[in-house]
C-alpha positions as CSV (number, residue, x, y, z in Angstrom):
1,M,17.7,19.4,39.0
2,R,17.2,15.6,39.0
3,T,16.3,14.1,35.6
4,V,13.1,11.9,35.7
5,R,14.0,8.6,33.9
6,S,11.5,6.2,32.4
7,F,13.5,3.1,33.4
8,V,15.1,1.5,36.4
9,L,18.4,-0.3,35.7
10,R,17.9,-3.9,36.8
11,Q,21.0,-5.8,35.8
12,G,20.3,-9.6,35.7
13,R,23.0,-12.2,35.4
14,L,24.6,-12.7,32.0
15,T,24.7,-16.2,30.5
16,R,28.0,-17.4,29.2
17,G,26.7,-16.9,25.6
18,Q,25.7,-13.3,26.4
19,E,29.0,-12.6,27.9
20,Q,30.8,-14.0,24.9
21,A,28.6,-12.0,22.5
22,I,29.4,-8.7,24.4
23,D,33.1,-9.5,24.3
24,N,33.3,-10.6,20.7
25,V,30.3,-9.1,18.8
26,W,30.0,-5.7,20.5
27,P,33.2,-4.4,18.9
28,V,31.7,-5.0,15.5
29,Y,28.0,-4.2,15.9
30,G,27.9,-2.1,19.2
31,V,28.0,1.7,19.2
32,E,30.2,3.1,21.9
33,R,29.0,5.9,24.1
34,D,29.9,9.3,22.8
35,D,28.4,12.8,22.3
36,T,28.9,13.0,18.5
37,Q,26.1,12.6,16.1
38,L,25.8,9.3,14.2
39,D,26.5,9.1,10.5
40,F,24.2,6.3,9.4
41,K,26.0,5.9,6.0
42,S,29.3,5.3,7.8
43,L,27.7,3.2,10.5
44,F,26.1,0.7,8.1
45,K,28.4,1.1,5.1
46,R,25.4,1.9,2.9
47,T,22.4,4.2,2.5
48,A,19.1,2.6,3.6
49,P,15.9,3.5,5.5
50,V,16.7,3.5,9.3
51,T,14.4,2.2,12.0
52,L,15.2,3.1,15.7
53,E,13.8,0.8,18.4
54,I,13.7,2.1,21.9
55,G,14.0,-0.7,24.6
56,F,14.3,-3.9,22.5
57,G,14.1,-6.2,25.6
58,D,15.6,-9.6,24.8
59,G,16.2,-8.6,21.2
60,V,14.4,-11.5,19.6
61,S,11.7,-9.5,17.9
62,L,14.2,-6.9,16.7
63,A,16.4,-9.6,15.2
64,E,13.3,-11.1,13.5
65,M,12.4,-7.8,12.0
66,A,15.9,-7.2,10.8
67,K,16.1,-10.6,9.2
68,S,12.7,-10.1,7.5
69,A,13.7,-6.7,6.1
70,P,17.3,-6.8,4.9
71,E,16.7,-3.7,2.8
72,R,16.3,-1.7,6.0
73,D,18.8,-0.8,8.8
74,F,18.0,-1.0,12.5
75,I,19.4,0.7,15.6
76,G,18.3,-0.9,18.9
77,I,18.7,0.8,22.3
78,E,18.5,-1.2,25.5
79,V,20.0,-0.5,29.0
80,H,19.8,-4.0,30.3
81,R,22.9,-5.9,29.6
82,P,21.4,-9.4,29.3
83,G,19.1,-8.1,26.5
84,V,22.1,-6.5,24.8
85,G,24.1,-9.7,25.0
86,R,21.1,-11.7,23.7
87,L,20.6,-9.5,20.7
88,L,24.4,-9.5,19.9
89,H,24.3,-13.3,20.0
90,L,21.4,-13.4,17.6
91,I,23.1,-10.9,15.3
92,D,26.2,-13.2,15.1
93,E,24.2,-16.4,14.9
94,Q,21.9,-15.1,12.1
95,G,24.5,-13.0,10.3
96,L,22.5,-9.8,10.6
97,S,24.6,-7.0,9.1
98,N,21.8,-4.4,9.3
99,V,21.6,-4.0,13.1
100,R,23.6,-1.8,15.4
101,V,23.2,-1.8,19.2
102,M,23.4,1.0,21.8
103,D,23.2,0.6,25.6
104,D,22.6,4.1,27.0
105,D,19.6,6.2,28.0
106,A,17.5,6.4,24.9
107,V,16.3,10.0,25.5
108,E,19.9,11.2,25.7
109,I,20.9,9.2,22.6
110,I,18.1,10.7,20.6
111,K,18.8,14.2,21.9
112,N,22.6,14.1,21.3
113,R,23.4,11.5,18.7
114,I,20.5,11.1,16.2
115,P,20.5,13.8,13.5
116,E,17.3,15.7,12.8
117,M,15.0,14.4,10.1
118,S,17.1,11.2,9.7
119,L,14.9,8.3,10.7
120,D,12.2,6.6,8.7
121,R,10.7,4.8,11.7
122,V,10.7,4.8,15.5
123,Q,9.4,1.8,17.5
124,L,8.5,1.7,21.2
125,F,7.0,-1.6,22.2
126,F,5.7,-2.4,25.6
127,P,7.5,0.3,27.7
128,D,7.2,0.2,31.5
129,P,3.6,1.5,32.1
130,W,4.4,2.9,35.5
131,H,0.9,2.1,36.5
132,K,0.9,3.7,40.0
133,K,-0.4,7.2,39.8
134,R,2.5,8.7,41.7
135,H,4.8,7.1,39.0
136,N,2.9,8.3,35.9
137,K,5.4,11.1,35.5
138,R,8.0,8.5,34.7
139,R,6.2,7.3,31.6
140,I,8.4,7.9,28.5
141,I,5.4,9.0,26.4
142,Q,5.0,12.7,27.2
143,S,4.4,15.7,25.0
144,E,8.1,16.8,25.1
145,F,9.3,13.3,24.1
146,V,6.8,13.1,21.3
147,S,8.1,16.4,19.9
148,L,11.7,15.1,20.2
149,I,10.8,12.0,18.2
150,A,9.1,14.2,15.5
151,S,12.2,16.2,15.1
152,R,14.2,13.1,14.3
153,L,11.8,11.6,11.9
154,K,11.7,12.4,8.2
155,A,8.4,13.8,6.8
156,G,6.1,10.8,6.5
157,G,8.1,8.8,9.0
158,V,6.2,6.6,11.4
159,F,6.2,6.4,15.2
160,H,4.9,2.9,16.2
161,L,3.9,2.4,19.8
162,A,2.4,-0.7,21.5
163,T,1.3,-1.6,25.0
164,D,-0.7,-4.2,26.8
165,W,-1.7,-1.8,29.6
166,E,-5.0,-0.2,28.8
167,P,-4.6,3.0,30.9
168,Y,-1.2,3.6,29.3
169,A,-2.7,3.0,25.9
170,E,-5.3,5.7,26.7
171,H,-2.5,8.0,27.9
172,M,-0.5,7.4,24.7
173,A,-3.6,8.1,22.6
174,E,-4.3,11.3,24.5
175,I,-0.7,12.6,24.0
176,M,-0.5,11.6,20.3
177,E,-3.9,13.0,19.4
178,V,-3.1,16.5,20.6
179,S,0.3,16.6,18.9
180,E,0.3,18.8,15.8
181,E,3.3,17.0,14.5
182,F,1.6,13.6,14.0
183,T,-1.5,12.1,12.5
184,S,-2.9,8.6,13.1
185,Q,-2.6,6.1,10.2
186,S,-6.0,4.8,11.3
187,D,-9.5,6.4,11.7
188,S,-8.9,6.2,15.5
189,P,-5.9,6.4,17.7
190,F,-5.5,2.7,17.6
191,S,-4.4,0.6,14.6
192,I,-4.5,-3.1,13.8
193,K,-1.2,-4.8,14.7
194,P,0.8,-4.9,11.5
195,E,2.2,-8.2,10.3
196,S,5.7,-6.7,10.4
197,R,5.7,-6.5,14.2
198,P,6.5,-9.8,15.8
199,T,5.0,-10.8,19.1
200,T,7.4,-9.9,21.9
201,K,8.2,-11.6,25.2
202,F,6.4,-8.9,27.1
203,E,3.4,-9.1,24.9
204,R,3.1,-12.9,25.4
205,R,3.3,-12.4,29.2
206,G,0.6,-9.7,29.0
207,L,-1.7,-12.0,26.9
208,K,-1.3,-14.8,29.5
209,L,-2.4,-12.4,32.1
210,G,-5.5,-11.6,30.1
211,H,-4.4,-8.2,28.9
212,G,-5.4,-6.7,25.6
213,V,-2.8,-5.2,23.2
214,W,-3.0,-1.8,21.6
215,D,-0.9,-0.6,18.7
216,L,-0.7,3.1,17.7
217,L,0.9,4.1,14.4
218,Y,1.3,7.8,13.8
219,E,2.8,9.4,10.7
220,K,4.8,12.6,11.0
221,C,3.1,15.5,9.2
222,N,4.9,17.1,6.3
């Protein structure tokens, strides 16, 4: 049976700097594809709260968060090579020792490589909204995926979502509100954007087009 994926692999051209970062920085901060579960203590050489970001885009906002929170460790997943190269370049340029990079299907990584009840936070910012009705099934936020995220979060861990596509925001809210594993940190499905979340490239593009922005912060129930 064909697996429905939430992304299309569009490989843009790498800049020279991105190529060099992949060649030179990936061996230190990249996580090779494998089927074994990750040991965060071994991966980061310390014990600290771990944030997982799904689809970090060009990596600029993830690098900014990692720089602002050196007491936390971050794992970023992105399938597009230019974004991987950009983040690796930023890691090297800014001396960020608390970031690790993965470049495979996030769903498969979470299923096979992330231990249960190991994450303090999961971030999913501006995923593809798949706005055509026939493509809605490709949206990553579905009940099964939300349950998968819940299984990997510690009790009290946070699932932070953001989108600039209102119908997708409504879809996210509907899925999260019926989940028995999460509760909103706000009185409604939507929360005020926290200062800890930088403005992303996709967010700026959406704002230029006149879109609104919706943040959803849900805490895993004990």
